[in-house]
PyMOL Python script that loads the backbone (N, CA, C, O; Angstrom):
from pymol import cmd

cmd.read_pdbstr("""\
ATOM      1  N   UNK A   1       1.069 -24.640  -5.566  1.00  0.00           N
ATOM      2  CA  UNK A   1       0.492 -24.187  -6.803  1.00  0.00           C
ATOM      3  C   UNK A   1      -0.448 -23.016  -6.640  1.00  0.00           C
ATOM      4  O   UNK A   1      -0.452 -22.135  -7.499  1.00  0.00           O
ATOM      5  N   UNK A   2      -1.329 -22.946  -5.481  1.00  0.00           N
ATOM      6  CA  UNK A   2      -2.235 -21.887  -5.264  1.00  0.00           C
ATOM      7  C   UNK A   2      -2.163 -21.496  -3.780  1.00  0.00           C
ATOM      8  O   UNK A   2      -2.222 -22.342  -2.887  1.00  0.00           O
ATOM      9  N   UNK A   3      -2.044 -20.281  -3.573  1.00  0.00           N
ATOM     10  CA  UNK A   3      -1.911 -19.870  -2.260  1.00  0.00           C
ATOM     11  C   UNK A   3      -3.210 -18.736  -1.910  1.00  0.00           C
ATOM     12  O   UNK A   3      -3.274 -17.720  -2.603  1.00  0.00           O
ATOM     13  N   UNK A   4      -4.052 -18.928  -0.998  1.00  0.00           N
ATOM     14  CA  UNK A   4      -4.914 -17.901  -0.673  1.00  0.00           C
ATOM     15  C   UNK A   4      -4.829 -17.557   0.830  1.00  0.00           C
ATOM     16  O   UNK A   4      -5.334 -18.241   1.720  1.00  0.00           O
ATOM     17  N   UNK A   5      -4.173 -16.487   0.995  1.00  0.00           N
ATOM     18  CA  UNK A   5      -3.884 -16.119   2.420  1.00  0.00           C
ATOM     19  C   UNK A   5      -3.998 -14.711   2.737  1.00  0.00           C
ATOM     20  O   UNK A   5      -4.178 -13.908   1.821  1.00  0.00           O
ATOM     21  N   UNK A   6      -3.904 -14.302   4.026  1.00  0.00           N
ATOM     22  CA  UNK A   6      -3.946 -13.177   4.481  1.00  0.00           C
ATOM     23  C   UNK A   6      -2.772 -12.221   4.035  1.00  0.00           C
ATOM     24  O   UNK A   6      -1.626 -12.668   4.081  1.00  0.00           O
ATOM     25  N   UNK A   7      -2.976 -11.026   3.639  1.00  0.00           N
ATOM     26  CA  UNK A   7      -1.945 -10.017   3.262  1.00  0.00           C
ATOM     27  C   UNK A   7      -1.138  -9.694   4.692  1.00  0.00           C
ATOM     28  O   UNK A   7      -1.734  -9.221   5.659  1.00  0.00           O
ATOM     29  N   UNK A   8       0.274 -10.004   4.709  1.00  0.00           N
ATOM     30  CA  UNK A   8       0.876  -9.865   5.964  1.00  0.00           C
ATOM     31  C   UNK A   8       0.818  -8.535   6.461  1.00  0.00           C
ATOM     32  O   UNK A   8       0.820  -8.369   7.680  1.00  0.00           O
ATOM     33  N   UNK A   9       0.759  -7.439   5.585  1.00  0.00           N
ATOM     34  CA  UNK A   9       0.636  -6.068   6.054  1.00  0.00           C
ATOM     35  C   UNK A   9      -0.632  -5.765   6.767  1.00  0.00           C
ATOM     36  O   UNK A   9      -0.741  -4.864   7.598  1.00  0.00           O
ATOM     37  N   UNK A  10      -1.662  -6.629   6.367  1.00  0.00           N
ATOM     38  CA  UNK A  10      -2.984  -6.339   7.065  1.00  0.00           C
ATOM     39  C   UNK A  10      -3.022  -6.885   8.518  1.00  0.00           C
ATOM     40  O   UNK A  10      -3.880  -6.512   9.318  1.00  0.00           O
ATOM     41  N   UNK A  11      -2.116  -7.730   8.804  1.00  0.00           N
ATOM     42  CA  UNK A  11      -1.887  -8.088  10.215  1.00  0.00           C
ATOM     43  C   UNK A  11      -0.825  -7.154  10.969  1.00  0.00           C
ATOM     44  O   UNK A  11      -1.016  -6.854  12.148  1.00  0.00           O
ATOM     45  N   UNK A  12       0.147  -6.763  10.361  1.00  0.00           N
ATOM     46  CA  UNK A  12       1.157  -5.979  11.008  1.00  0.00           C
ATOM     47  C   UNK A  12       0.712  -4.521  11.401  1.00  0.00           C
ATOM     48  O   UNK A  12       1.059  -3.991  12.456  1.00  0.00           O
ATOM     49  N   UNK A  13      -0.100  -3.914  10.441  1.00  0.00           N
ATOM     50  CA  UNK A  13      -0.425  -2.682  10.898  1.00  0.00           C
ATOM     51  C   UNK A  13      -1.361  -2.543  12.098  1.00  0.00           C
ATOM     52  O   UNK A  13      -1.131  -1.652  12.916  1.00  0.00           O
ATOM     53  N   UNK A  14      -2.306  -3.289  12.242  1.00  0.00           N
ATOM     54  CA  UNK A  14      -3.086  -3.273  13.387  1.00  0.00           C
ATOM     55  C   UNK A  14      -2.389  -3.677  14.711  1.00  0.00           C
ATOM     56  O   UNK A  14      -2.690  -3.201  15.805  1.00  0.00           O
ATOM     57  N   UNK A  15      -1.430  -4.603  14.499  1.00  0.00           N
ATOM     58  CA  UNK A  15      -0.705  -5.040  15.623  1.00  0.00           C
ATOM     59  C   UNK A  15       0.211  -3.806  16.123  1.00  0.00           C
ATOM     60  O   UNK A  15       0.392  -3.650  17.331  1.00  0.00           O
ATOM     61  N   UNK A  16       0.658  -3.126  15.386  1.00  0.00           N
ATOM     62  CA  UNK A  16       1.444  -1.777  15.876  1.00  0.00           C
ATOM     63  C   UNK A  16       0.538  -0.914  16.618  1.00  0.00           C
ATOM     64  O   UNK A  16       0.883  -0.376  17.670  1.00  0.00           O
ATOM     65  N   UNK A  17      -0.717  -0.753  16.050  1.00  0.00           N
ATOM     66  CA  UNK A  17      -1.583   0.136  16.802  1.00  0.00           C
ATOM     67  C   UNK A  17      -2.005  -0.550  18.193  1.00  0.00           C
ATOM     68  O   UNK A  17      -2.211   0.140  19.191  1.00  0.00           O
ATOM     69  N   UNK A  18      -2.119  -1.901  18.200  1.00  0.00           N
ATOM     70  CA  UNK A  18      -2.342  -2.460  19.505  1.00  0.00           C
ATOM     71  C   UNK A  18      -1.223  -2.291  20.555  1.00  0.00           C
ATOM     72  O   UNK A  18      -1.491  -2.051  21.732  1.00  0.00           O
ATOM     73  N   UNK A  19      -0.023  -2.416  20.120  1.00  0.00           N
ATOM     74  CA  UNK A  19       1.165  -2.282  20.842  1.00  0.00           C
ATOM     75  C   UNK A  19       1.151  -0.843  21.530  1.00  0.00           C
ATOM     76  O   UNK A  19       1.297  -0.671  22.740  1.00  0.00           O
ATOM     77  N   UNK A  20       0.952   0.181  20.576  1.00  0.00           N
ATOM     78  CA  UNK A  20       0.761   1.530  21.034  1.00  0.00           C
ATOM     79  C   UNK A  20      -0.206   1.719  22.105  1.00  0.00           C
ATOM     80  O   UNK A  20       0.103   2.285  23.153  1.00  0.00           O
ATOM     81  N   UNK A  21      -1.473   1.219  21.847  1.00  0.00           N
ATOM     82  CA  UNK A  21      -2.430   1.282  22.873  1.00  0.00           C
ATOM     83  C   UNK A  21      -2.095   0.683  24.252  1.00  0.00           C
ATOM     84  O   UNK A  21      -2.292   1.311  25.292  1.00  0.00           O
ATOM     85  N   UNK A  22      -1.585  -0.544  24.213  1.00  0.00           N
ATOM     86  CA  UNK A  22      -1.001  -1.288  25.413  1.00  0.00           C
ATOM     87  C   UNK A  22      -0.049  -0.241  26.141  1.00  0.00           C
ATOM     88  O   UNK A  22      -0.249   0.112  27.304  1.00  0.00           O
ATOM     89  N   UNK A  23       0.923   0.191  25.421  1.00  0.00           N
ATOM     90  CA  UNK A  23       1.899   0.900  26.072  1.00  0.00           C
ATOM     91  C   UNK A  23       1.457   2.307  26.521  1.00  0.00           C
ATOM     92  O   UNK A  23       2.219   3.013  27.181  1.00  0.00           O
ATOM     93  N   UNK A  24       0.263   2.699  26.171  1.00  0.00           N
ATOM     94  CA  UNK A  24      -0.297   3.846  26.719  1.00  0.00           C
ATOM     95  C   UNK A  24      -1.286   3.608  27.878  1.00  0.00           C
ATOM     96  O   UNK A  24      -2.003   4.502  28.327  1.00  0.00           O
ATOM     97  N   UNK A  25      -1.274   2.419  28.302  1.00  0.00           N
ATOM     98  CA  UNK A  25      -2.049   2.017  29.465  1.00  0.00           C
ATOM     99  C   UNK A  25      -3.227   1.107  29.398  1.00  0.00           C
ATOM    100  O   UNK A  25      -3.702   0.604  30.416  1.00  0.00           O
ATOM    101  N   UNK A  26      -3.753   0.868  28.068  1.00  0.00           N
ATOM    102  CA  UNK A  26      -4.898   0.003  28.020  1.00  0.00           C
ATOM    103  C   UNK A  26      -4.689  -1.534  28.163  1.00  0.00           C
ATOM    104  O   UNK A  26      -3.714  -2.092  27.660  1.00  0.00           O
ATOM    105  N   UNK A  27      -5.623  -2.177  28.855  1.00  0.00           N
ATOM    106  CA  UNK A  27      -5.412  -3.524  29.085  1.00  0.00           C
ATOM    107  C   UNK A  27      -5.619  -4.367  27.857  1.00  0.00           C
ATOM    108  O   UNK A  27      -6.622  -4.155  27.176  1.00  0.00           O
ATOM    109  N   UNK A  28      -4.709  -5.362  27.488  1.00  0.00           N
ATOM    110  CA  UNK A  28      -4.908  -6.221  26.368  1.00  0.00           C
ATOM    111  C   UNK A  28      -6.294  -6.851  26.264  1.00  0.00           C
ATOM    112  O   UNK A  28      -6.894  -6.884  25.189  1.00  0.00           O
ATOM    113  N   UNK A  29      -6.744  -7.299  27.282  1.00  0.00           N
ATOM    114  CA  UNK A  29      -8.001  -7.857  27.354  1.00  0.00           C
ATOM    115  C   UNK A  29      -9.299  -6.989  27.072  1.00  0.00           C
ATOM    116  O   UNK A  29     -10.390  -7.458  26.749  1.00  0.00           O
ATOM    117  N   UNK A  30      -9.036  -5.809  27.225  1.00  0.00           N
ATOM    118  CA  UNK A  30     -10.213  -4.827  26.654  1.00  0.00           C
ATOM    119  C   UNK A  30     -10.020  -4.379  25.273  1.00  0.00           C
ATOM    120  O   UNK A  30     -10.808  -3.573  24.779  1.00  0.00           O
ATOM    121  N   UNK A  31      -9.017  -4.852  24.611  1.00  0.00           N
ATOM    122  CA  UNK A  31      -9.049  -4.304  23.185  1.00  0.00           C
ATOM    123  C   UNK A  31      -9.769  -5.508  22.347  1.00  0.00           C
ATOM    124  O   UNK A  31      -9.685  -6.700  22.641  1.00  0.00           O
ATOM    125  N   UNK A  32     -10.470  -4.979  21.279  1.00  0.00           N
ATOM    126  CA  UNK A  32     -11.367  -5.753  20.378  1.00  0.00           C
ATOM    127  C   UNK A  32     -10.471  -6.686  19.592  1.00  0.00           C
ATOM    128  O   UNK A  32      -9.353  -6.326  19.224  1.00  0.00           O
ATOM    129  N   UNK A  33     -10.966  -7.888  19.337  1.00  0.00           N
ATOM    130  CA  UNK A  33     -10.408  -8.823  18.264  1.00  0.00           C
ATOM    131  C   UNK A  33     -10.668  -8.266  16.946  1.00  0.00           C
ATOM    132  O   UNK A  33     -11.799  -7.868  16.668  1.00  0.00           O
ATOM    133  N   UNK A  34      -9.678  -8.204  16.086  1.00  0.00           N
ATOM    134  CA  UNK A  34      -9.803  -7.870  14.842  1.00  0.00           C
ATOM    135  C   UNK A  34      -9.454  -8.921  13.893  1.00  0.00           C
ATOM    136  O   UNK A  34      -8.591  -9.753  14.173  1.00  0.00           O
ATOM    137  N   UNK A  35     -10.072  -8.923  12.801  1.00  0.00           N
ATOM    138  CA  UNK A  35      -9.975 -10.035  11.757  1.00  0.00           C
ATOM    139  C   UNK A  35      -9.382  -9.501  10.598  1.00  0.00           C
ATOM    140  O   UNK A  35      -9.589  -8.303  10.404  1.00  0.00           O
ATOM    141  N   UNK A  36      -8.655 -10.144   9.737  1.00  0.00           N
ATOM    142  CA  UNK A  36      -8.053  -9.566   8.432  1.00  0.00           C
ATOM    143  C   UNK A  36      -9.206  -9.369   7.504  1.00  0.00           C
ATOM    144  O   UNK A  36     -10.224 -10.062   7.490  1.00  0.00           O
ATOM    145  N   UNK A  37      -8.928  -8.300   6.690  1.00  0.00           N
ATOM    146  CA  UNK A  37     -10.024  -7.856   5.733  1.00  0.00           C
ATOM    147  C   UNK A  37      -9.551  -8.047   4.329  1.00  0.00           C
ATOM    148  O   UNK A  37     -10.306  -8.027   3.357  1.00  0.00           O
ATOM    149  N   UNK A  38      -8.223  -8.240   4.274  1.00  0.00           N
ATOM    150  CA  UNK A  38      -7.694  -8.320   2.809  1.00  0.00           C
ATOM    151  C   UNK A  38      -6.934  -9.750   2.615  1.00  0.00           C
ATOM    152  O   UNK A  38      -6.066 -10.135   3.398  1.00  0.00           O
ATOM    153  N   UNK A  39      -7.339 -10.442   1.548  1.00  0.00           N
ATOM    154  CA  UNK A  39      -6.713 -11.788   1.382  1.00  0.00           C
ATOM    155  C   UNK A  39      -6.096 -11.670  -0.136  1.00  0.00           C
ATOM    156  O   UNK A  39      -6.611 -10.891  -0.939  1.00  0.00           O
ATOM    157  N   UNK A  40      -5.101 -12.386  -0.446  1.00  0.00           N
ATOM    158  CA  UNK A  40      -4.510 -12.349  -1.558  1.00  0.00           C
ATOM    159  C   UNK A  40      -4.278 -13.888  -2.178  1.00  0.00           C
ATOM    160  O   UNK A  40      -3.834 -14.812  -1.498  1.00  0.00           O
ATOM    161  N   UNK A  41      -4.583 -13.980  -3.317  1.00  0.00           N
ATOM    162  CA  UNK A  41      -4.437 -15.345  -4.000  1.00  0.00           C
ATOM    163  C   UNK A  41      -3.379 -15.296  -4.989  1.00  0.00           C
ATOM    164  O   UNK A  41      -3.454 -14.431  -5.860  1.00  0.00           O
ATOM    165  N   UNK A  42      -2.380 -16.124  -4.976  1.00  0.00           N
ATOM    166  CA  UNK A  42      -1.175 -16.384  -5.772  1.00  0.00           C
ATOM    167  C   UNK A  42      -1.306 -17.693  -6.422  1.00  0.00           C
ATOM    168  O   UNK A  42      -1.547 -18.706  -5.764  1.00  0.00           O
ATOM    169  N   UNK A  43      -1.142 -17.701  -7.799  1.00  0.00           N
ATOM    170  CA  UNK A  43      -1.193 -19.030  -8.620  1.00  0.00           C
ATOM    171  C   UNK A  43       0.330 -19.049  -9.261  1.00  0.00           C
ATOM    172  O   UNK A  43       0.908 -18.129  -9.839  1.00  0.00           O
ATOM    173  N   UNK A  44       0.777 -20.321  -8.991  1.00  0.00           N
ATOM    174  CA  UNK A  44       2.119 -20.712  -9.470  1.00  0.00           C
ATOM    175  C   UNK A  44       1.766 -21.736 -10.669  1.00  0.00           C
ATOM    176  O   UNK A  44       1.441 -22.913 -10.519  1.00  0.00           O
ATOM    177  N   UNK A  45       1.905 -21.009 -11.942  1.00  0.00           N
ATOM    178  CA  UNK A  45       1.613 -21.812 -13.030  1.00  0.00           C
ATOM    179  C   UNK A  45       2.893 -22.834 -13.402  1.00  0.00           C
ATOM    180  O   UNK A  45       2.727 -23.868 -14.049  1.00  0.00           O
ATOM    181  N   UNK A  46       4.004 -22.452 -12.969  1.00  0.00           N
ATOM    182  CA  UNK A  46       5.237 -23.228 -13.246  1.00  0.00           C
ATOM    183  C   UNK A  46       4.931 -24.635 -12.602  1.00  0.00           C
ATOM    184  O   UNK A  46       4.995 -25.686 -13.240  1.00  0.00           O
ATOM    185  N   UNK A  47       4.599 -24.545 -11.301  1.00  0.00           N
ATOM    186  CA  UNK A  47       4.205 -25.873 -10.644  1.00  0.00           C
ATOM    187  C   UNK A  47       3.070 -26.559 -11.158  1.00  0.00           C
ATOM    188  O   UNK A  47       3.115 -27.774 -11.351  1.00  0.00           O
ATOM    189  N   UNK A  48       1.883 -25.763 -11.435  1.00  0.00           N
ATOM    190  CA  UNK A  48       0.816 -26.560 -12.106  1.00  0.00           C
ATOM    191  C   UNK A  48       1.199 -27.245 -13.512  1.00  0.00           C
ATOM    192  O   UNK A  48       0.637 -28.265 -13.912  1.00  0.00           O
ATOM    193  N   UNK A  49       2.141 -26.623 -14.167  1.00  0.00           N
ATOM    194  CA  UNK A  49       2.542 -27.136 -15.434  1.00  0.00           C
ATOM    195  C   UNK A  49       3.377 -28.395 -15.227  1.00  0.00           C
ATOM    196  O   UNK A  49       3.234 -29.348 -15.993  1.00  0.00           O
ATOM    197  N   UNK A  50       4.289 -28.430 -14.165  1.00  0.00           N
ATOM    198  CA  UNK A  50       5.077 -29.583 -13.728  1.00  0.00           C
ATOM    199  C   UNK A  50       4.246 -30.725 -13.312  1.00  0.00           C
ATOM    200  O   UNK A  50       4.653 -31.879 -13.446  1.00  0.00           O
ATOM    201  N   UNK A  51       3.096 -30.441 -12.813  1.00  0.00           N
ATOM    202  CA  UNK A  51       2.146 -31.343 -12.277  1.00  0.00           C
ATOM    203  C   UNK A  51       1.238 -31.951 -13.391  1.00  0.00           C
ATOM    204  O   UNK A  51       0.547 -32.952 -13.204  1.00  0.00           O
ATOM    205  N   UNK A  52       1.291 -31.352 -14.411  1.00  0.00           N
ATOM    206  CA  UNK A  52       0.326 -31.646 -15.616  1.00  0.00           C
ATOM    207  C   UNK A  52      -1.151 -31.143 -15.458  1.00  0.00           C
ATOM    208  O   UNK A  52      -2.101 -31.729 -15.978  1.00  0.00           O
ATOM    209  N   UNK A  53      -1.274 -29.929 -14.641  1.00  0.00           N
ATOM    210  CA  UNK A  53      -2.584 -29.512 -14.403  1.00  0.00           C
ATOM    211  C   UNK A  53      -2.777 -28.172 -15.131  1.00  0.00           C
ATOM    212  O   UNK A  53      -1.817 -27.421 -15.302  1.00  0.00           O
ATOM    213  N   UNK A  54      -4.006 -27.873 -15.558  1.00  0.00           N
ATOM    214  CA  UNK A  54      -4.335 -26.725 -16.234  1.00  0.00           C
ATOM    215  C   UNK A  54      -5.149 -25.750 -15.309  1.00  0.00           C
ATOM    216  O   UNK A  54      -6.173 -26.189 -14.784  1.00  0.00           O
ATOM    217  N   UNK A  55      -4.791 -24.567 -15.097  1.00  0.00           N
ATOM    218  CA  UNK A  55      -5.425 -23.624 -14.179  1.00  0.00           C
ATOM    219  C   UNK A  55      -6.534 -22.859 -15.061  1.00  0.00           C
ATOM    220  O   UNK A  55      -6.216 -22.214 -16.060  1.00  0.00           O
ATOM    221  N   UNK A  56      -7.833 -22.981 -14.622  1.00  0.00           N
ATOM    222  CA  UNK A  56      -8.763 -22.259 -15.336  1.00  0.00           C
ATOM    223  C   UNK A  56      -8.660 -20.807 -15.447  1.00  0.00           C
ATOM    224  O   UNK A  56      -8.230 -20.174 -14.482  1.00  0.00           O
ATOM    225  N   UNK A  57      -9.011 -20.210 -16.525  1.00  0.00           N
ATOM    226  CA  UNK A  57      -8.733 -18.705 -16.806  1.00  0.00           C
ATOM    227  C   UNK A  57      -9.308 -17.994 -15.703  1.00  0.00           C
ATOM    228  O   UNK A  57      -8.675 -17.087 -15.161  1.00  0.00           O
ATOM    229  N   UNK A  58     -10.621 -18.376 -15.269  1.00  0.00           N
ATOM    230  CA  UNK A  58     -11.385 -17.714 -14.219  1.00  0.00           C
ATOM    231  C   UNK A  58     -10.500 -17.485 -12.964  1.00  0.00           C
ATOM    232  O   UNK A  58     -10.561 -16.438 -12.319  1.00  0.00           O
ATOM    233  N   UNK A  59      -9.682 -18.503 -12.652  1.00  0.00           N
ATOM    234  CA  UNK A  59      -8.841 -18.385 -11.427  1.00  0.00           C
ATOM    235  C   UNK A  59      -7.713 -17.434 -11.735  1.00  0.00           C
ATOM    236  O   UNK A  59      -7.366 -16.623 -10.876  1.00  0.00           O
ATOM    237  N   UNK A  60      -7.081 -17.489 -12.987  1.00  0.00           N
ATOM    238  CA  UNK A  60      -6.067 -16.757 -13.196  1.00  0.00           C
ATOM    239  C   UNK A  60      -6.436 -15.159 -13.186  1.00  0.00           C
ATOM    240  O   UNK A  60      -5.677 -14.301 -12.734  1.00  0.00           O
ATOM    241  N   UNK A  61      -7.717 -14.899 -13.755  1.00  0.00           N
ATOM    242  CA  UNK A  61      -8.303 -13.442 -13.570  1.00  0.00           C
ATOM    243  C   UNK A  61      -8.440 -13.030 -12.403  1.00  0.00           C
ATOM    244  O   UNK A  61      -8.163 -11.843 -12.228  1.00  0.00           O
ATOM    245  N   UNK A  62      -8.878 -13.793 -11.280  1.00  0.00           N
ATOM    246  CA  UNK A  62      -8.996 -13.496  -9.952  1.00  0.00           C
ATOM    247  C   UNK A  62      -7.733 -13.345  -9.151  1.00  0.00           C
ATOM    248  O   UNK A  62      -7.732 -12.646  -8.139  1.00  0.00           O
ATOM    249  N   UNK A  63      -6.715 -13.943  -9.547  1.00  0.00           N
ATOM    250  CA  UNK A  63      -5.404 -13.939  -8.768  1.00  0.00           C
ATOM    251  C   UNK A  63      -4.767 -12.523  -8.698  1.00  0.00           C
ATOM    252  O   UNK A  63      -4.778 -11.684  -9.599  1.00  0.00           O
ATOM    253  N   UNK A  64      -4.243 -12.417  -7.539  1.00  0.00           N
ATOM    254  CA  UNK A  64      -3.485 -11.033  -7.383  1.00  0.00           C
ATOM    255  C   UNK A  64      -2.075 -11.181  -7.928  1.00  0.00           C
ATOM    256  O   UNK A  64      -1.415 -10.187  -8.232  1.00  0.00           O
ATOM    257  N   UNK A  65      -1.603 -12.443  -8.055  1.00  0.00           N
ATOM    258  CA  UNK A  65      -0.223 -12.536  -8.580  1.00  0.00           C
ATOM    259  C   UNK A  65      -0.207 -13.971  -9.147  1.00  0.00           C
ATOM    260  O   UNK A  65      -0.579 -14.941  -8.486  1.00  0.00           O
ATOM    261  N   UNK A  66       0.264 -14.044 -10.453  1.00  0.00           N
ATOM    262  CA  UNK A  66       0.652 -15.258 -11.186  1.00  0.00           C
ATOM    263  C   UNK A  66       2.108 -15.359 -11.509  1.00  0.00           C
ATOM    264  O   UNK A  66       2.748 -14.526 -12.150  1.00  0.00           O
ATOM    265  N   UNK A  67       2.579 -16.514 -10.975  1.00  0.00           N
ATOM    266  CA  UNK A  67       3.873 -16.856 -11.148  1.00  0.00           C
ATOM    267  C   UNK A  67       4.073 -17.644 -12.427  1.00  0.00           C
ATOM    268  O   UNK A  67       3.461 -18.707 -12.541  1.00  0.00           O
ATOM    269  N   UNK A  68       4.836 -17.246 -13.361  1.00  0.00           N
ATOM    270  CA  UNK A  68       4.985 -17.865 -14.554  1.00  0.00           C
ATOM    271  C   UNK A  68       5.971 -18.973 -14.483  1.00  0.00           C
ATOM    272  O   UNK A  68       6.223 -19.640 -15.487  1.00  0.00           O
TER     273      UNK A  68
END
""", "prot")
cmd.dss("prot")
cmd.show_as("cartoon", "prot")
cmd.util.cbc("prot")
cmd.orient("prot")
């Protein structure tokens, strides 16, 4: 009904840069740990309706995607 997760592209882009740095000779242990910076929230209203739940308007306004 509701998903709040990391944007997959936010993980893949830095991973490609890490691979490039490793292939150029840097040690993986010397590379800094990076954390995701973008999260997305998806609300599935169809599922909420099937469960008899009402999603507050404030949640819908904050959602990146709403599935009708």
